[in-house]
C-alpha positions in Angstrom: 127.3 87.7 67.1 124.8 86.8 69.8 124.7 83.2 68.8 128.5 83.0 69.1 128.2 83.9 72.8 124.8 82.7 73.9 125.0 79.9 76.6 122.8 76.9 76.1 119.2 78.3 76.4 116.5 75.6 75.9 114.6 76.1 72.7 111.3 75.9 74.6 112.0 78.8 77.0 109.5 81.7 76.9 111.0 84.7 75.1 110.3 88.4 74.6 112.3 91.1 72.8 113.9 93.3 75.4 111.7 96.3 76.2 109.1 95.5 73.6 105.6 96.3 74.9 102.3 94.6 74.3 99.8 96.1 71.9 96.7 94.6 73.6 97.6 92.9 76.9 95.0 91.4 79.0 93.5 93.9 81.6 91.8 93.3 84.8 88.1 92.5 84.8 87.2 94.3 88.1 88.8 97.6 88.9 89.2 96.5 92.6 91.4 93.6 91.6 95.2 93.9 91.1 96.6 94.7 87.7 100.3 95.7 87.7 100.5 95.5 83.9 102.4 93.0 81.7 106.0 93.8 82.8 106.5 90.7 84.9 109.6 88.6 84.7 110.6 85.4 86.5 110.9 85.8 90.2 114.2 85.2 92.0 114.6 83.8 95.5 114.0 80.7 97.5 110.6 79.4 98.7 109.4 81.4 101.7 112.5 83.6 101.7 111.0 86.5 100.0 111.7 87.2 96.3 112.6 89.9 93.8 111.6 90.1 90.1 113.4 91.5 87.0 111.2 92.2 84.0 111.9 91.9 80.3 112.7 95.6 80.4 115.7 94.8 82.6 114.2 96.5 85.7 113.8 95.1 89.2 110.2 95.8 90.0 108.8 92.9 92.2 109.5 93.0 95.9 107.9 90.2 97.9 110.2 90.5 100.8 107.5 90.9 103.5 105.8 87.5 103.7 102.4 87.5 102.1 102.6 91.1 100.9 102.9 92.5 97.4 104.9 95.5 96.2 105.3 96.1 92.5 107.4 99.2 91.9 110.6 99.8 89.9 113.7 100.9 91.8 115.8 102.3 88.9 119.0 102.3 91.0 118.8 98.5 91.3 120.4 97.8 88.0 123.2 96.2 86.0 125.2 98.5 83.7 128.0 97.8 81.1 130.9 99.9 80.0 132.7 98.9 76.8 135.8 100.2 75.1 137.0 99.0 71.7 140.0 100.9 70.6 139.3 104.5 71.4 135.5 104.1 71.2 133.6 103.9 74.5 130.0 103.4 75.4 128.1 102.7 78.6 124.5 101.8 79.3 122.4 101.0 82.3 120.6 97.8 81.1 117.1 98.8 81.8 115.2 99.9 78.7 113.0 102.5 80.3 114.4 105.6 82.0 112.9 106.6 85.3 109.8 108.7 84.9 110.5 110.7 88.0 113.6 112.4 86.6 116.0 110.5 88.8 119.3 109.1 87.4 119.0 111.6 84.6 122.7 111.4 83.8 122.5 107.7 83.0 122.3 106.3 79.5 119.6 103.7 79.3 119.7 100.7 77.0 117.7 101.0 73.8 114.5 99.0 73.7 113.5 96.7 70.9 110.8 97.7 68.5 108.6 95.8 66.0 111.4 95.7 63.4 114.6 95.6 65.4 115.5 93.6 68.5 118.2 94.9 70.8 118.1 91.6 72.7 115.9 88.9 74.1 114.6 87.9 77.5 114.2 84.1 78.0 112.6 82.3 80.9 112.4 78.7 82.0 111.9 78.8 85.8 114.0 78.8 87.9 116.3 80.1 85.1 116.0 83.2 82.9 118.4 84.9 80.5 119.1 88.4 79.1 120.8 88.2 75.7 122.0 91.6 74.4 122.3 92.2 70.6 123.3 94.9 68.2 124.5 97.5 70.7 127.7 96.3 72.2 130.4 94.7 70.2 130.9 92.2 73.0 128.4 89.3 73.0 126.7 89.6 76.4 124.4 87.2 78.2 123.2 87.2 81.8 121.7 84.0 83.2 119.7 84.4 86.4 118.7 81.7 88.8 118.1 80.7 92.4 118.9 77.2 93.8 115.5 75.6 93.2 115.2 71.9 92.2 112.9 69.0 93.3 113.2 67.1 96.6 115.6 69.9 97.8 114.5 71.1 101.2 117.6 73.2 102.0 118.9 75.3 99.1 115.4 75.8 97.7 114.8 78.0 100.8 117.8 80.4 100.3 117.2 84.1 99.9 119.6 84.5 97.0 119.8 85.3 93.3 122.7 84.5 91.0 123.5 86.5 87.9 126.0 84.7 85.8 127.4 86.8 83.0 128.9 85.3 79.9 131.1 87.7 77.9 132.6 86.9 74.5 134.8 89.0 72.3 134.0 88.0 68.7 136.2 90.8 67.2 139.8 90.9 66.2 140.9 93.4 68.8 140.9 93.5 72.6 137.8 94.8 74.4 137.7 96.4 77.8 134.5 95.8 79.7 133.2 96.8 83.0 130.1 95.3 84.7 128.5 97.3 87.4 125.8 96.3 89.8 124.1 99.1 91.7 121.6 98.5 94.5 119.2 100.7 96.3 119.5 100.3 100.1 116.0 99.2 101.3 116.6 97.6 104.7 113.7 98.5 106.9 111.2 99.1 104.1 109.5 95.7 104.0 107.3 95.6 107.1 103.8 96.8 107.8 103.7 100.3 109.1 100.2 99.5 110.4 100.6 96.2 112.3 96.8 95.9 112.9 95.1 97.0 109.8 91.3 97.1 109.6 89.7 94.3 107.6 86.9 95.4 105.3 84.7 93.8 102.6 85.7 94.8 99.1 83.1 95.5 96.4 83.6 91.9 95.1 82.8 90.5 98.6 86.3 89.6 99.6 87.9 90.6 102.9 90.9 92.9 102.4 93.2 95.1 104.5 95.5 97.9 103.6 99.1 97.0 103.6 101.3 100.0 104.3 105.0 99.2 103.9 107.7 101.5 105.2 108.8 102.2 101.6 111.5 104.9 101.5 112.2 105.0 105.2 116.0 104.7 105.2 117.1 106.5 108.3 120.0 104.6 109.9 120.8 102.6 106.8 124.5 102.2 106.0 126.7 100.1 103.7 130.0 98.4 104.5 132.6 97.1 102.1 133.7 93.5 102.2 136.9 92.7 100.3 139.2 89.8 101.0 140.3 86.7 99.3 139.0 86.5 95.7 135.9 88.6 95.7 134.3 92.0 96.3 131.0 92.8 98.0 128.9 95.2 100.0 126.6 94.6 102.9 123.7 96.9 103.5 122.4 97.0 107.0 120.9 99.4 109.5 122.4 100.9 112.7 120.2 100.8 115.7 122.1 103.9 116.7 124.4 106.1 114.6 128.1 105.1 114.7 130.3 107.5 116.7 133.2 107.2 114.3 132.1 106.8 110.7 134.6 104.9 108.6 135.0 107.1 105.6 137.7 106.5 102.9 138.4 107.9 99.5 140.7 105.6 97.6 141.1 106.2 93.9 143.0 103.0 93.3 141.3 99.8 92.0 140.6 97.3 94.7 142.4 94.0 94.5 140.8 90.6 94.6 138.5 90.1 97.6 135.8 87.7 98.8 132.8 88.7 100.9 133.5 87.4 104.4 130.7 85.8 106.5 132.4 86.8 109.7 132.0 90.6 109.3 128.8 91.7 110.9 127.4 95.2 111.2 127.7 97.0 114.5 124.0 96.4 115.2 122.7 95.0 118.5 123.4 91.3 118.6 121.8 90.6 122.0 118.2 90.6 120.8 116.1 88.9 118.2 115.5 90.8 115.0 112.1 92.2 114.2 110.3 91.9 110.8 112.0 94.2 108.3 115.4 94.1 110.1 118.2 92.4 108.4 120.6 92.9 105.4 121.1 93.0 101.7 124.4 92.0 100.1 125.7 92.3 96.6 128.9 90.4 95.7 131.1 89.1 92.9 134.4 87.3 92.4 137.6 88.5 90.7 140.5 86.8 89.0 144.1 88.0 89.3 143.8 90.3 86.2 140.4 91.8 87.1 140.0 95.2 88.7 137.3 95.7 91.3 135.7 99.0 92.2 133.1 100.1 94.7 131.1 103.0 96.0 129.3 102.4 99.3 127.2 105.5 99.5 125.6 107.5 96.7 122.3 109.1 96.1 119.8 106.8 94.1 117.2 109.5 93.8 119.5 112.2 92.4 120.8 112.5 88.9 123.2 109.6 89.4 126.3 111.5 88.3 128.2 110.5 91.4 128.3 107.0 90.0 127.9 107.5 86.2 130.6 110.1 85.6 133.5 107.8 86.3 131.8 104.6 85.1 130.9 106.0 81.7 134.3 107.5 81.3 136.4 104.3 81.9 134.3 101.7 83.7 135.7 102.6 87.1 134.1 103.9 90.4 135.6 106.2 93.0 136.3 103.4 95.6 134.4 105.5 98.1 133.9 103.8 101.4 131.5 105.6 103.7 129.4 103.9 106.4 127.7 107.1 107.5 124.0 106.2 108.1 121.3 107.8 106.1 119.4 110.5 108.1 115.9 111.9 107.8 114.4 111.4 104.3 117.8 110.6 102.8 118.1 107.5 100.7 121.4 105.7 99.8 122.7 103.1 97.4 125.8 101.1 96.8 127.7 99.8 93.8 130.4 97.3 92.8 132.0 96.9 89.4 134.4 94.5 87.7 136.6 95.7 84.9 138.5 93.3 82.6 140.0 92.9 79.1 138.8 90.3 76.7 141.2 89.2 74.0 139.9 88.4 70.5 137.9 85.2 70.7 138.0 85.0 74.5 135.0 84.1 76.6 134.7 84.8 80.4 132.0 84.2 83.0 131.5 86.6 85.8 129.1 85.8 88.7 127.2 88.5 90.6 125.0 87.6 93.6 122.2 89.5 95.4 121.4 88.0 98.8 119.2 89.1 101.6 118.7 88.1 105.2 115.4 89.1 106.7 114.8 86.2 109.1 111.4 87.1 110.6 107.9 87.2 109.2 105.4 88.9 111.4 101.7 88.2 110.8 99.3 89.8 113.3 101.2 92.0 115.7 103.4 89.9 117.9 103.0 86.7 115.8 106.5 86.1 114.5 107.9 83.1 112.6 111.5 82.5 111.5 112.0 81.6 107.9 113.2 78.1 106.8 116.6 79.3 105.5 117.4 80.3 109.1 117.8 76.6 109.9 121.0 76.8 107.9 122.2 80.4 108.4 121.0 81.3 111.8 118.4 83.7 113.0 120.5 86.8 113.7 119.7 88.7 110.5 123.4 89.5 109.8 124.2 86.6 107.5 123.7 88.2 104.0 127.4 88.0 103.3 127.5 84.3 104.4 124.6 83.6 102.0 126.4 85.5 99.2 129.6 83.6 99.8 127.7 80.3 99.8 126.2 81.2 96.4 129.6 82.2 94.9 131.1 78.9 96.1 128.3 76.7 94.9 126.5 78.3 92.0 128.1 76.0 89.4 126.7 73.0 91.3 123.3 74.6 91.6 123.3 75.4 87.9 124.1 71.7 87.2 121.3 70.5 89.5 118.7 72.7 87.8 119.9 71.8 84.3 119.8 68.1 85.0 116.3 68.3 86.4 115.1 70.4 83.4 116.8 68.2 80.9 115.0 65.1 82.3 111.8 66.7 80.9 113.2 68.7 78.0 114.6 65.6 76.3 111.1 63.9 76.2 110.5 64.4 72.5 106.8 63.4 72.7 106.1 66.5 74.8 105.4 69.7 72.8 107.7 72.7 73.5 104.8 74.9 74.7 104.0 72.4 77.4 107.6 72.1 78.6 107.8 75.9 78.8 104.6 76.2 80.8 105.4 73.3 83.1 108.5 75.1 84.4 107.3 78.7 84.3 104.0 78.0 86.1 106.1 77.0 89.1 106.9 80.7 89.6 104.1 80.9 92.1 105.9 78.7 94.6 108.4 81.6 94.8 106.3 84.7 94.4 102.9 83.6 95.7 103.4 85.3 99.0 105.0 82.0 100.0 105.7 81.1 103.6 108.1 78.4 104.8 108.9 78.5 108.5 111.9 77.2 110.4 111.9 73.6 111.6 110.4 72.6 114.9 110.1 69.3 116.7 106.5 69.0 115.5 107.3 70.1 111.9 110.9 68.9 111.1 111.0 70.7 107.7 108.8 73.6 108.9 105.4 74.7 107.7 104.6 75.8 104.2 101.9 77.8 102.5 101.2 79.7 99.2 98.5 82.3 98.8 95.4 81.5 96.7 96.3 84.7 95.0 97.1 88.3 95.7 93.5 89.4 95.4 92.3 86.6 97.6 95.0 86.8 100.1 94.7 83.7 102.2 96.8 80.6 102.2 96.4 77.2 100.5 92.7 77.3 99.6 91.9 73.6 99.8 89.5 73.6 96.8 92.0 75.4 94.6 95.0 73.3 95.6 93.1 70.1 94.7 94.3 71.2 91.2 97.3 73.5 91.9 98.8 71.1 94.4 99.9 68.7 91.7 103.2 70.6 91.3 104.1 70.5 95.0 103.2 66.9 95.5 105.1 65.7 92.5 108.2 67.8 93.1 108.4 68.6 96.8 106.1 66.0 98.4 107.3 66.6 102.0 106.0 70.2 101.7 102.7 68.9 100.4 102.4 66.7 103.4 103.2 69.6 105.7 100.3 71.5 104.2 97.9 68.6 104.6 99.0 68.0 108.2 98.1 71.6 108.9 94.6 71.0 107.5 94.3 67.8 109.5 95.1 69.8 112.7 92.6 72.5 111.8 89.6 70.3 111.1 88.6 69.6 114.7 89.2 73.2 115.8 86.4 75.7 116.2 86.3 79.5 116.0 83.0 80.9 117.1 83.6 84.5 116.0 80.9 85.9 113.7 81.7 87.6 110.4 79.8 89.1 107.5 79.4 86.9 104.4 80.5 89.1 101.5 78.6 87.3 98.7 75.2 88.6 99.9 76.5 92.2 99.7 77.5 91.7 96.1 73.9 90.6 95.1 72.2 93.2 97.1 70.7 90.7 99.6 70.3 91.3 103.3 73.6 90.9 105.1 74.3 87.6 106.7 76.7 86.7 109.5 78.1 83.2 110.1 80.4 81.5 112.6 84.0 81.5 111.2 84.9 77.9 111.8 82.6 75.1 113.0 84.3 72.1 114.7 85.0 69.2 112.2 84.1 71.4 109.2 87.0 71.3 106.7 88.5 74.8 106.6 88.7 76.5 103.2 92.1 77.9 103.9 95.0 78.1 106.4 94.6 81.7 107.3 96.0 85.1 106.1 99.1 87.2 106.5 97.5 89.7 108.8 96.4 87.1 111.4 98.1 83.7 112.3 98.4 81.3 109.4 98.2 77.6 110.2 96.4 78.4 113.5 93.6 80.7 112.6 92.0 79.2 109.5 88.9 79.8 107.3 89.9 83.5 106.6 87.8 84.0 103.5 84.3 85.3 104.2 82.9 85.5 100.7 80.8 82.5 101.4 80.2 80.5 104.6 82.7 77.8 103.9 81.3 75.7 106.8 78.5 74.8 104.4 80.7 73.9 101.4 80.1 70.5 99.9 83.5 69.8 98.3 86.1 70.7 101.0 86.0 67.5 103.0 86.2 65.4 99.8 89.1 67.6 98.6 91.0 67.0 101.8 90.6 63.2 101.7 91.6 63.0 98.0 94.7 65.1 98.6 95.8 63.0 101.5 95.5 59.9 99.4 97.2 61.6 96.5 100.2 62.5 98.6 100.4 58.9 99.8 100.1 57.4 96.3 102.6 59.8 94.8 105.3 59.0 97.3 105.8 55.3 96.8 102.8 54.3 99.0 105.0 53.9 102.0 104.2 56.7 104.4 101.7 55.1 106.8 102.6 57.5 109.5 101.3 60.4 107.3 98.0 58.5 106.8 97.7 57.9 110.5 98.3 61.5 111.3 95.4 62.5 108.9 93.0 59.6 109.7 91.1 61.2 112.6 90.5 64.4 110.5 89.4 62.3 107.5 86.7 60.6 109.7 85.6 63.8 111.2 85.4 65.7 107.9 83.4 63.1 106.0 81.1 62.6 109.0 80.5 66.4 109.2 79.8 66.6 105.4 77.3 63.7 105.6 75.0 65.8 107.8 74.1 67.8 104.6 72.5 64.6 103.2 69.1 65.9 104.2 67.1 63.0 102.7 69.6 60.4 103.8 70.0 59.0 100.3 73.8 58.7 100.7 74.9 62.0 98.9 75.1 65.4 100.6 73.0 67.9 98.7 74.0 71.4 97.5 71.9 74.1 99.1 71.2 76.4 96.2 73.8 78.9 97.5 77.2 78.8 95.8 78.7 76.3 98.2 81.7 74.9 96.4 84.8 76.1 94.5 82.6 77.7 91.8 81.5 80.1 94.5 79.3 82.4 92.3 77.5 79.4 90.8 74.3 78.1 92.5 73.9 74.4 92.6 70.8 72.6 93.9 70.4 69.1 95.2 72.8 66.4 94.1 75.4 67.9 91.9 77.7 66.3 89.4 80.7 68.1 90.7 80.3 67.7 94.5 78.6 64.4 94.3 81.4 62.9 92.2 84.0 64.2 94.6 82.1 62.7 97.5 82.1 59.2 95.9 85.8 59.4 95.1 86.6 60.6 98.6 84.6 57.7 100.2 86.6 55.3 98.0 89.9 57.0 99.0 88.9 56.9 102.7 88.1 53.2 102.6 91.5 52.6 100.9 93.3 54.6 103.5 91.5 52.8 106.3 92.4 49.4 104.8 96.1 50.4 104.6 96.0 51.5 108.3 94.5 48.2 109.3 97.8 46.7 108.2 100.3 49.4 109.1 98.8 50.6 112.4 96.5 48.0 114.0 96.3 50.2 117.2 94.0 52.6 115.3 90.3 51.8 115.4 89.5 52.0 111.7 87.0 49.2 111.3 83.9 51.1 112.2 84.6 54.1 110.0 85.5 51.9 107.1 82.2 50.0 107.4 80.3 53.3 107.6 82.0 54.7 104.5 81.3 51.4 102.6 77.6 51.7 103.5 77.4 55.3 102.3 79.3 54.4 99.1 77.1 51.4 98.3 74.0 53.6 98.7 75.3 56.7 96.9 77.1 55.3 93.8 74.1 53.9 91.9 72.0 56.9 92.9 74.6 59.4 91.5 74.5 57.8 88.0 70.7 57.2 88.0 70.0 60.8 89.1 72.3 62.8 86.8 73.1 60.7 83.7 71.0 61.9 80.7 72.4 59.6 78.1 75.1 62.0 76.9 76.6 63.7 79.9 76.0 64.2 83.7 73.6 67.0 84.5 74.7 70.0 86.5 72.6 69.0 89.4 69.2 67.5 90.3 67.4 70.5 91.5 68.0 73.5 89.2 66.6 72.1 86.0 69.6 73.6 84.1 70.8 72.0 80.9 74.3 73.5 81.2 77.2 71.2 80.3 79.7 71.7 83.2 83.3 71.3 82.1 84.4 69.9 85.4 81.4 67.7 86.0 83.4 64.5 86.5 86.3 65.7 88.6 85.6 62.9 91.0 85.9 60.3 88.3 89.3 61.8 87.2 90.6 61.5 90.8 89.3 58.0 91.2 91.2 56.8 88.2 94.3 58.9 89.1 94.5 57.3 92.5 93.8 53.7 91.3 90.3 53.6 92.8 87.3 52.0 91.2 85.4 54.1 88.6 82.6 56.1 90.1 80.7 56.0 86.8 80.8 53.6 83.9 83.8 54.2 81.7 81.8 54.6 78.5 79.6 57.2 80.2 82.7 59.1 81.3 84.0 59.2 77.7 80.7 60.4 76.4 80.5 63.1 79.0 84.1 64.2 78.2 83.4 64.3 74.5 80.4 66.4 75.1 82.4 68.8 77.3 85.1 69.1 74.7 82.5 69.7 71.9 80.4 72.1 73.9 82.6 74.0 76.4 85.6 74.3 74.0 84.7 73.9 70.3 81.2 75.4 70.3 82.0 78.0 72.9 84.9 79.4 70.9 82.8 79.2 67.7 80.2 81.4 69.4 83.0 83.9 70.1 84.3 83.6 66.6 87.6 82.5 68.1 87.9 79.0 66.6 91.2 80.0 65.0 92.6 81.2 68.3 90.5 79.6 71.1 90.8 81.0 74.6 90.1 77.7 76.4 87.0 75.9 77.7 84.3 77.7 79.5 83.2 76.4 82.8 79.6 75.8 81.7 77.5 76.6 78.7 74.3 75.1 77.1 74.7 72.2 74.7 74.8 74.6 71.7 77.7 76.5 73.3 75.6 79.5 74.3 75.4 80.9 77.8 72.5 80.0 80.0 72.8 83.5 81.5 74.8 86.0 79.5 75.4 88.0 82.7 76.8 85.0 84.6 80.4 85.2 85.9 81.9 81.8 86.7 80.1 79.7 84.0 81.4 81.9 81.2 84.9 82.4 82.4 87.8 80.2 81.3 89.5 79.0 84.5 93.1 78.3 83.7 93.6 75.6 86.3 90.3 73.9 85.6 91.3 73.8 82.0 94.6 72.1 82.8 92.7 69.6 85.0 90.2 68.9 82.2 93.1 68.4 79.8 94.7 65.9 82.2 91.3 64.1 82.4 91.0 63.9 78.7 94.5 62.5 78.3 93.8 60.0 81.1 90.8 58.7 79.1 92.7 58.4 75.9 91.7 61.8 74.4 95.2 63.2 74.4 94.7 65.3 71.3 91.7 67.1 72.7 93.3 67.6 76.1 96.4 69.2 74.6 94.3 71.4 72.4 92.6 72.9 75.4 95.8 73.2 77.4 97.6 74.8 74.5 94.9 77.4 74.0 95.2 78.6 77.6 99.0 78.6 77.6 98.9 80.7 74.4 96.6 83.3 76.0 98.8 83.6 79.1 102.2 83.8 77.4 101.1 86.1 74.5 98.7 88.3 76.5 101.1 89.8 79.0 100.0 87.4 81.8 103.3 85.6 82.2 104.4 85.1 85.8 101.1 86.4 87.0 98.8 83.7 85.7 95.2 84.4 86.7 92.4 82.2 87.8 90.1 83.3 85.0 90.2 84.9 81.5 87.3 86.1 79.4 86.5 86.5 75.7 87.0 90.3 76.2 90.7 89.9 77.1 90.1 90.5 80.7 91.3 88.5 83.6 90.5 88.0 87.3 92.7 87.0 90.3 96.3 87.1 89.1 99.2 85.1 90.6 96.8 82.3 91.1 97.5 78.9 92.7 95.3 76.6 90.6 97.2 76.9 87.3 100.0 74.6 88.6 97.5 71.9 87.7 99.5 71.8 84.4 101.7 69.3 86.2 98.7 66.9 86.1 98.8 67.1 82.3 102.4 66.1 82.4 101.7 63.2 84.7 99.2 61.8 82.2 101.7 62.1 79.3 104.8 60.4 80.8 
């Protein structure tokens, strides 16, 4: 029956039986890190607009509405429900598979979950689309497709704060079926802002700076809901009065509402002569009706009571009371709204019914008084009362949006040489662009598409960590390159800036060493990140204080390589972008060169963790940082030579000559110092025999960007084979996991054993590093080996309850660290090597 009604769901979509739990999901490695559990589904919403998430249990539980902040909590009243009548038999279910544990909505009937032997439906996800297919309970074949208007090179709709739920209903029986679809929504306007606008920053036990986010969860006083019904649709707008209305508009109409369309010209009676503050705005829920459909509504009911005020009539015949009451909530009262569509399906008939959830919270506030408008306000205005207009736009255009998404996905899904698991992960790992605390500001004259940023992760809550996005940035530069350039321009502006404030370096606290303070940002040092949600992103950078990032030996190289990558990946025509970044390139590389203490051409690592593996001490010339330095010099020379032609007014000759001198000196030294006949040693000063998985990241980027090899090609292949044999094959053999490998360890001894069994980073499997390694293997003609590593990691993520919260690291003990991580979008680098 389900196959009869199921829309075209790609075979490679990730799937999970509805409501079926995990026997042994991955759990967090450190108690202080975030672990919301495995019930994560695909997020819905545009980039930087805030997002919501609906899990494979059918619940809405992710609320990233306040920019950069995380709330994971189920609101049971945010729910779809279905009433079905066949002959004189009726049934009604709320489509979540877990009843509230607090006793609320006790009168509701909840959908039966799947178990190990019987599936009551299946959840599918292929970002930005997901599907709920219901089986074995209703006689109607029901499928709900969910999506937001996300597709490549789209800098408008991809910012919209909207989610479309397209229901496909088929009657496979020989008698008519009456169905009613209901969407209920908990009124949460005003909840998503920090109740403490200046929280204290402290150092957590893992050395990371953190602050306590206190949302205004549950504060609903002044909230009201207004009916919108004209034309061919039905909707509700949920807003907040600044003052209580003098004449509440209360109606009790038992008759079904005729067709009606949410109108964008109906605004709540809130103050219109001032700019909204963070948390102020609206929600809207809406649907469309045909001539024979019946629409019902209820604008004010109690979502934390037993729910009988909604469920009694809905479970009886699929109707609602058509209760229209705009009286605001008072005190601790909470309210919710509901709309429903009732229709009759004839035998064999199929119908599609769209529902839309939209929101308009136009302002993100960082530090107190630091406010930015979101990108979508460029198209819907900045008043905060346009949720109905956004909903109406979605109801008018969702078919076109669906086609755009499908066409994009099909361009990859039809490539038969790509395995299904890779196609699945390619799309689903893009989830982080929606739910990664994403910021996308409104356009300005300086930034005509706004500024953009994604958190490193929710545990390390700062934006666009440069070392991490060297890997994770592949998705953005390949799909939304103008946003990639916006990020890199922000780094270019930040490099010459200085911030003399002192702060404690957290790493030394974790190892019991005397505390150390360091200047936050040294002029011309490449910043690690673009700031944090509690300060002023893009303007106050280098937020992390786990290490003194002014001393890092990879950041300047990372910046140069990403600038050249953005140029190379966009038809090699944007000379203006290169010119914008050139002064910062010169300043960053010149600053980094000062760490070449012996003036041999290569900056040395200091013995402290001073690079992306920031718990791993490297000493002297290191394979990782030294290789990135060589590749960055090559890239800087290439950029300078382009600018000599495209912008003769720039004085690039002297820096080019300096970079060429450094490169000529450093390149032979790197190979002579570190090559041991089989692979490149970890570094020149520690005496370690560890095989580092990412030892030749610089060589990978040199080839990727069409630059000369930094090491002989045969040596690179030998090193890669050693990495594969040691960090992947032997490492998993040592774990007795050769039948189900977990991926490649960052660094182990040649026999696959740990150098230090208590080490952290060397023995972790870093998901993004593994994808980068897989891409490098494919680049060097070792596609089978590369895909084996990538597949192992994908398998762990999507069978271990880590979907849509992919971590930085996993371990052999089925623990993880740093979920919702930026680096795993490096899987797009694998795709680039295979097309």
